[in-house]
C-alpha positions as CSV (number, residue, x, y, z in Angstrom):
1,M,-24.4,-24.8,-23.0
2,K,-21.3,-27.2,-22.1
3,M,-22.3,-29.9,-20.0
4,L,-20.3,-32.7,-18.0
5,P,-21.5,-35.9,-16.5
6,L,-22.8,-35.1,-13.1
7,P,-20.0,-35.4,-10.6
8,R,-21.2,-38.4,-8.0
9,A,-18.3,-37.3,-5.8
10,K,-19.7,-34.0,-5.4
11,V,-23.3,-35.1,-4.8
12,E,-23.9,-34.6,-0.6
13,L,-27.0,-36.9,0.3
14,E,-29.2,-34.6,2.0
15,R,-27.8,-31.7,1.2
16,P,-29.2,-28.8,-1.4
17,L,-27.8,-29.6,-4.8
18,P,-25.4,-26.6,-5.9
19,W,-26.3,-26.7,-9.4
20,N,-29.4,-27.9,-11.7
21,V,-29.4,-31.6,-13.0
22,R,-29.8,-32.3,-16.7
23,D,-30.4,-35.3,-19.3
24,A,-28.2,-35.5,-22.0
25,H,-30.3,-33.2,-24.2
26,G,-30.4,-30.5,-21.6
27,R,-34.0,-31.1,-20.1
28,L,-34.4,-30.6,-16.7
29,L,-34.3,-33.5,-13.9
30,L,-33.5,-31.7,-10.9
31,S,-33.4,-27.8,-9.9
32,K,-30.4,-26.5,-7.7
33,G,-31.4,-26.8,-4.0
34,H,-32.9,-30.3,-4.9
35,V,-32.1,-32.8,-2.1
36,V,-31.0,-36.2,-3.2
37,A,-32.1,-38.7,0.3
38,S,-30.3,-41.9,-0.6
39,E,-27.7,-43.6,-2.3
40,E,-30.3,-45.7,-4.2
41,Q,-31.9,-42.3,-5.6
42,L,-28.3,-41.0,-6.6
43,D,-27.5,-44.6,-8.7
44,A,-31.0,-44.2,-10.3
45,L,-30.1,-40.4,-11.4
46,L,-27.0,-41.5,-13.0
47,E,-27.9,-44.8,-14.7
48,R,-30.5,-42.5,-16.4
49,G,-27.8,-40.2,-17.7
50,A,-27.4,-37.2,-15.6
51,F,-25.4,-33.6,-16.8
52,V,-24.7,-30.1,-15.3
53,D,-23.8,-27.2,-16.9
54,V,-20.0,-26.2,-16.7
55,E,-21.1,-22.8,-16.0
56,E,-23.1,-23.6,-13.2
57,I,-20.3,-25.7,-11.7
58,K,-17.8,-22.7,-11.6
59,A,-20.3,-20.2,-10.4
60,A,-20.7,-22.9,-7.1
61,A,-16.9,-23.3,-6.8
62,L,-16.8,-19.7,-6.4
63,A,-19.5,-19.2,-4.0
64,Q,-18.1,-21.9,-1.8
65,V,-14.5,-20.4,-1.9
66,K,-15.9,-16.5,-1.1
67,T,-17.9,-18.2,1.8
68,E,-15.0,-19.9,3.2
69,R,-13.3,-17.0,2.9
70,A,-15.5,-15.1,4.8
71,R,-15.6,-17.5,7.0
72,D,-12.1,-17.6,7.9
73,V,-12.0,-13.8,8.2
74,L,-15.2,-14.3,11.0
75,A,-13.0,-17.2,12.8
76,A,-10.1,-14.9,13.5
77,P,-11.0,-11.8,14.8
78,N,-7.0,-11.4,15.6
79,L,-5.3,-8.3,14.5
80,F,-2.4,-10.4,13.6
81,E,-4.5,-12.8,11.8
82,L,-6.5,-9.7,9.4
83,W,-2.4,-8.7,8.7
84,N,-1.9,-11.6,7.5
85,Q,-4.8,-12.0,5.5
86,A,-4.3,-8.7,3.8
87,T,-1.2,-10.5,2.6
88,V,-3.3,-12.6,0.9
89,V,-5.8,-10.2,-0.6
90,L,-3.1,-8.2,-1.8
91,K,-1.5,-10.7,-3.9
92,R,-4.9,-11.9,-5.0
93,L,-5.4,-8.6,-6.0
94,L,-2.2,-7.4,-7.9
95,D,-2.0,-10.8,-9.4
96,T,-5.2,-10.3,-10.9
97,L,-5.0,-6.9,-11.9
98,D,-5.9,-7.2,-15.6
99,V,-9.4,-8.5,-14.8
100,Q,-10.6,-6.4,-12.4
101,V,-13.4,-4.0,-13.4
102,D,-12.0,-1.3,-11.1
103,F,-8.8,-1.7,-10.1
104,P,-8.2,1.9,-8.7
105,G,-11.2,1.3,-6.5
106,Q,-10.4,-1.9,-5.2
107,L,-6.7,-1.0,-4.4
108,D,-8.8,2.2,-2.4
109,G,-10.5,-0.2,-0.5
110,F,-7.2,-2.4,0.1
111,L,-5.7,0.9,1.3
112,R,-8.3,1.9,3.6
113,H,-8.4,-1.4,5.5
114,L,-4.2,-1.0,5.4
115,E,-5.0,2.3,7.3
116,A,-7.7,1.1,9.4
117,L,-5.4,-2.0,10.7
118,L,-2.6,0.7,11.1
119,A,-4.8,3.0,13.5
120,S,-6.0,0.1,15.5
121,N,-2.8,-0.4,17.1
122,P,0.6,1.2,15.3
123,E,2.8,-0.5,17.5
124,I,1.6,-3.6,16.2
125,A,2.4,-2.4,12.4
126,L,5.9,-1.5,13.1
127,Y,6.6,-5.1,15.0
128,R,5.5,-6.7,12.1
129,C,7.7,-4.3,9.6
130,L,10.9,-5.3,12.0
131,R,10.6,-8.6,13.0
132,Q,10.1,-11.1,9.7
133,E,11.1,-14.0,11.2
134,G,9.6,-17.6,9.9
135,V,7.9,-15.1,7.0
136,K,7.6,-17.2,3.5
137,L,10.3,-16.0,1.4
138,F,8.3,-16.5,-1.4
139,Y,5.5,-14.2,-0.6
140,Y,8.4,-11.5,-0.2
141,G,7.4,-9.1,-3.2
142,Y,3.8,-9.0,-1.6
143,L,5.0,-8.6,2.1
144,H,7.4,-5.7,0.9
145,A,4.9,-3.8,-0.7
146,I,2.6,-3.8,2.5
147,H,5.4,-3.1,4.8
148,T,6.7,-0.1,2.2
149,A,3.0,1.2,2.4
150,T,2.8,1.2,6.0
151,V,6.0,3.2,6.3
152,G,4.7,5.5,3.7
153,L,1.5,6.2,5.1
154,L,3.4,7.0,8.7
155,L,6.2,8.8,6.8
156,G,4.1,11.0,4.4
157,R,2.1,12.1,7.6
158,Q,5.1,12.8,9.8
159,L,6.1,14.7,6.9
160,G,3.1,16.9,7.0
161,W,1.8,15.7,3.7
162,P,-1.8,16.4,2.5
163,E,-3.9,13.4,3.0
164,A,-4.4,12.6,-0.9
165,R,-1.0,12.8,-1.6
166,V,-0.1,10.7,1.5
167,R,-2.5,8.1,0.1
168,S,-1.2,7.9,-3.5
169,L,2.6,7.3,-1.7
170,A,0.9,4.5,-0.2
171,K,-1.0,3.2,-3.3
172,A,2.4,3.8,-5.1
173,A,4.1,1.5,-2.5
174,L,1.9,-1.3,-3.0
175,T,2.2,-1.4,-6.7
176,M,5.5,-0.4,-7.7
177,N,6.7,-3.8,-8.6
178,V,3.6,-4.8,-10.1
179,G,4.9,-7.5,-12.7
180,I,8.1,-8.6,-10.2
181,H,6.5,-10.2,-7.4
182,D,7.4,-13.8,-8.5
183,L,11.1,-12.5,-9.1
184,Q,11.1,-10.9,-5.8
185,G,10.5,-14.2,-4.2
186,E,12.9,-16.2,-6.2
187,M,15.2,-13.8,-5.6
188,A,15.0,-13.8,-2.1
189,T,14.6,-17.2,-1.6
190,Q,18.2,-17.9,-4.0
191,D,21.9,-18.1,-2.0
192,V,23.3,-16.9,-5.3
193,P,24.2,-13.0,-6.5
194,M,21.6,-11.4,-9.0
195,R,21.3,-13.2,-12.2
196,D,22.0,-11.2,-15.4
197,R,18.1,-11.9,-16.6
198,Q,16.9,-10.9,-12.9
199,R,19.0,-7.6,-13.1
200,A,17.6,-6.6,-16.6
201,A,13.9,-7.5,-15.5
202,I,14.6,-5.2,-12.2
203,Q,16.1,-2.4,-14.5
204,A,13.1,-2.4,-16.5
205,H,10.0,-2.8,-13.8
206,P,9.3,1.1,-12.9
207,Q,7.8,1.6,-16.5
208,K,6.3,-2.0,-16.6
209,A,4.6,-1.3,-13.6
210,V,3.7,2.2,-14.7
211,A,2.1,0.8,-18.3
212,L,0.2,-2.1,-16.3
213,L,-1.3,0.2,-14.1
214,Q,-2.3,2.7,-16.9
215,Q,-4.0,-0.2,-18.6
216,A,-6.1,-1.2,-15.3
217,G,-7.1,2.6,-15.4
218,V,-4.9,4.5,-13.2
219,S,-4.4,7.8,-13.9
220,D,-3.6,9.4,-10.6
221,A,-0.2,11.9,-11.7
222,D,1.5,11.5,-8.6
223,W,0.8,7.6,-7.9
224,L,2.3,7.1,-11.4
225,A,5.0,9.7,-11.0
226,A,6.2,7.7,-7.8
227,V,6.1,4.2,-9.6
228,A,8.1,5.7,-12.2
229,Q,10.9,7.2,-10.5
230,H,10.8,5.3,-7.3
231,H,14.6,4.1,-8.5
232,E,15.8,7.4,-9.7
233,R,18.3,9.4,-8.1
234,A,19.0,13.2,-7.9
235,D,22.7,12.8,-8.8
236,G,21.5,11.2,-12.2
237,S,22.7,7.0,-10.8
238,G,19.3,6.0,-10.6
239,Y,17.2,3.9,-13.1
240,P,15.9,3.3,-15.4
241,Q,16.1,6.8,-17.0
242,G,19.0,8.2,-14.6
243,L,16.8,11.5,-13.9
244,T,18.8,14.3,-12.1
245,E,14.7,16.0,-11.1
246,V,12.9,13.1,-9.0
247,A,9.7,14.3,-7.5
248,D,9.8,14.5,-3.7
249,I,6.9,11.4,-4.0
250,A,9.5,9.6,-5.4
251,V,12.0,10.1,-3.2
252,A,10.2,9.1,-0.3
253,L,8.9,6.0,-1.9
254,R,12.5,5.1,-2.6
255,V,13.5,6.0,0.8
256,A,10.8,3.7,2.5
257,D,11.2,0.8,-0.2
258,V,15.2,0.7,0.5
259,F,14.5,1.0,4.1
260,M,12.7,-1.6,4.2
261,A,14.6,-3.7,2.1
262,K,17.6,-3.6,4.6
263,I,15.8,-4.6,7.5
264,S,14.0,-7.5,5.8
265,P,15.4,-10.9,5.6
266,R,17.0,-12.8,2.6
267,V,18.6,-16.2,2.2
268,L,21.9,-14.7,0.9
269,R,22.1,-12.1,3.7
270,A,20.9,-11.6,7.5
271,P,18.6,-8.2,7.6
272,L,20.3,-5.1,8.9
273,S,19.4,-4.3,12.7
274,S,16.9,-0.9,11.8
275,Q,19.7,1.1,13.9
276,E,22.1,0.4,11.0
277,A,19.6,1.0,8.4
278,I,18.6,4.5,9.8
279,R,22.3,5.6,10.2
280,Q,22.7,4.4,6.5
281,L,20.1,6.7,5.5
282,Y,20.9,9.5,7.7
283,R,24.3,9.3,6.4
284,E,23.1,9.6,2.7
285,D,20.4,12.1,3.5
286,K,22.6,13.9,5.5
287,G,20.3,14.8,8.3
288,G,17.8,16.0,5.9
289,P,13.5,16.1,6.1
290,I,13.3,12.3,5.4
291,S,15.3,10.7,7.1
292,T,14.5,12.7,10.6
293,A,10.9,12.0,9.7
294,V,12.1,8.0,9.6
295,V,13.8,8.7,12.6
296,K,10.9,10.1,14.4
297,I,8.2,7.5,13.3
298,F,10.8,4.2,14.5
299,G,12.7,6.0,17.6
300,L,16.0,4.2,18.0
301,Y,14.5,1.2,19.7
302,P,11.7,0.3,17.6
303,P,8.9,-2.0,18.1
304,G,10.2,-5.4,17.5
305,E,13.9,-4.7,18.7
306,F,15.4,-7.1,20.9
307,V,17.1,-5.7,23.8
308,R,18.8,-6.2,26.6
309,L,18.3,-4.1,29.9
310,A,20.3,-3.1,32.7
311,S,18.7,-5.3,34.9
312,G,19.9,-8.5,32.9
313,E,16.6,-9.3,31.5
314,Y,16.2,-9.6,27.8
315,G,12.9,-8.4,25.8
316,L,11.6,-6.8,22.8
317,V,10.2,-3.4,22.4
318,V,6.4,-3.4,22.4
319,Q,5.6,0.5,22.4
320,R,7.1,3.8,21.9
321,S,7.4,6.1,24.1
322,S,7.3,10.2,23.9
323,H,11.2,9.9,24.1
324,A,13.2,8.0,21.6
325,K,15.8,6.5,23.9
326,T,13.1,4.9,26.1
327,P,10.6,2.5,24.8
328,W,8.7,-0.1,26.8
329,V,9.8,-3.5,26.8
330,A,8.2,-6.7,27.3
331,V,10.9,-9.2,29.0
332,I,11.0,-12.6,28.1
333,T,13.7,-13.7,30.5
334,D,14.6,-12.6,33.8
335,G,17.9,-11.1,35.3
336,Q,20.3,-14.1,34.7
337,G,18.7,-14.3,31.0
338,R,16.9,-17.4,31.9
339,P,13.4,-17.4,30.0
340,V,10.2,-16.9,32.2
341,P,6.9,-18.2,31.2
342,K,5.1,-15.0,32.2
343,T,5.8,-11.6,30.0
344,E,6.1,-8.5,31.9
345,R,6.6,-4.9,30.8
346,R,9.5,-2.5,31.6
347,D,9.6,1.7,31.3
348,S,13.0,1.7,29.9
349,A,13.1,5.2,31.3
350,Q,13.9,3.7,35.0
351,P,17.6,3.5,35.4
352,S,17.1,-0.4,36.6
353,H,15.1,-0.9,33.4
354,A,17.7,1.2,30.7
355,I,18.4,-0.2,27.2
356,V,22.0,-1.4,27.4
357,D,22.4,-3.1,24.2
358,T,21.0,-4.6,21.0
359,P,22.0,-8.3,21.0
360,A,23.2,-9.7,17.6
361,D,22.2,-13.4,19.1
362,R,18.5,-13.4,18.4
363,R,18.1,-17.5,19.2
364,L,15.7,-16.4,22.0
365,I,13.3,-15.1,19.8
366,A,13.1,-16.7,16.5
367,R,10.1,-18.4,17.0
368,L,8.5,-16.1,19.4
369,A,4.7,-15.6,18.9
370,P,3.6,-12.0,19.0
371,E,0.7,-13.0,21.1
372,R,3.3,-13.4,23.7
373,L,4.0,-9.6,23.8
374,F,0.7,-7.9,23.4
375,G,-1.4,-10.4,24.2
376,Y,-4.5,-11.7,21.8
377,A,-5.0,-8.2,20.1
378,S,-8.7,-8.7,19.3
379,A,-9.9,-7.0,16.4
380,S,-13.0,-4.6,16.4
381,P,-16.0,-5.9,14.8
382,E,-15.7,-3.0,12.1
383,L,-12.2,-4.3,11.1
384,V,-13.8,-8.1,10.7
385,A,-16.4,-6.9,8.8
386,R,-14.1,-5.1,6.3
387,A,-11.9,-7.9,6.0
388,A,-14.6,-10.2,5.4
389,A,-16.0,-7.8,3.0
390,L,-12.9,-7.6,1.2
391,H,-12.2,-11.0,0.8
392,Q,-15.1,-11.0,-1.3
393,G,-15.4,-7.8,-3.1
394,I,-12.5,-8.4,-5.2
395,E,-12.8,-9.8,-8.6
396,E,-11.9,-13.3,-9.4
397,P,-9.6,-14.4,-12.1
398,K,-11.1,-15.2,-15.4
399,V,-11.6,-19.0,-16.1
């Protein structure tokens, strides 16, 4: 038993003690839960010589962290906040992959939460993929994993794959860059091209990720193949092995990965528009099933796209329709381009509100809160409870 002197600053008067208090020989003086009522009692205890077991201090601190996490989730039952919290949870899960008792099971639970968030409002999920102004770029690797998994879920289902294979694709998206997330954040925030050491780490990361996943207990062949081959190309120009036969699941992952990378911001370059990213994908795929599926998922004007209407109003797409060219738009200006206090929705299928342009100048939306467009977007009690359980269920790093 390793003992530390009782930390006076950690004792809250008239509140139950979070640990046992002992003397220098380990004999119990006050039991956990005992209430110290006054400064005089505390002074007398310290003068006598009071100590606390280090392991009890760690256990109490961990319990407090878990309680605070659950409180944070329950206090913010908003879809946007739950998506943000999912990024934090994924970071903690992937950063502690080597200490998880059941990493495959933990990731499966995380994916089920992600699927529930996506099902609750697919338009908000796609909006988050496209509108990334103000994101913390040092979190880029984790955000990119969640966005790519979101696209992967939609893509696999659009292609008609069995659900088990769709979920393997999404798990591969969440874990394809295990081991280089810090590097991804570093590269997203630097204002110079990729350095040699960074290039070497990028070239090696698929095999490194597979090794880490296998050590953590992953045995799903589709999941591992997608991670191993997600930078390979059928013409042999990919890496790390220059394969010419690439698994379909790896091709789908590469497409989702590259598409999201193109429409995501970096310090070094602005993101491509979704239209240009889709055009590039369509040319590369020669209009094949995967590029066609991406077009069907996003439409020509996906949620989050900044548009100008025939009425002169500016707004953002908030809901796809049955026709790729005619989504619903939440307008944020009047017909003269002046900001308006109240957001209203326009049906772009109406000639007077048809989309006529996707403006390059996006200063109007740089700090636009998504709640302005979608409302508060309350989460269901089931989603909130799932998020709270997820926060508490992931193993903590070993101390």
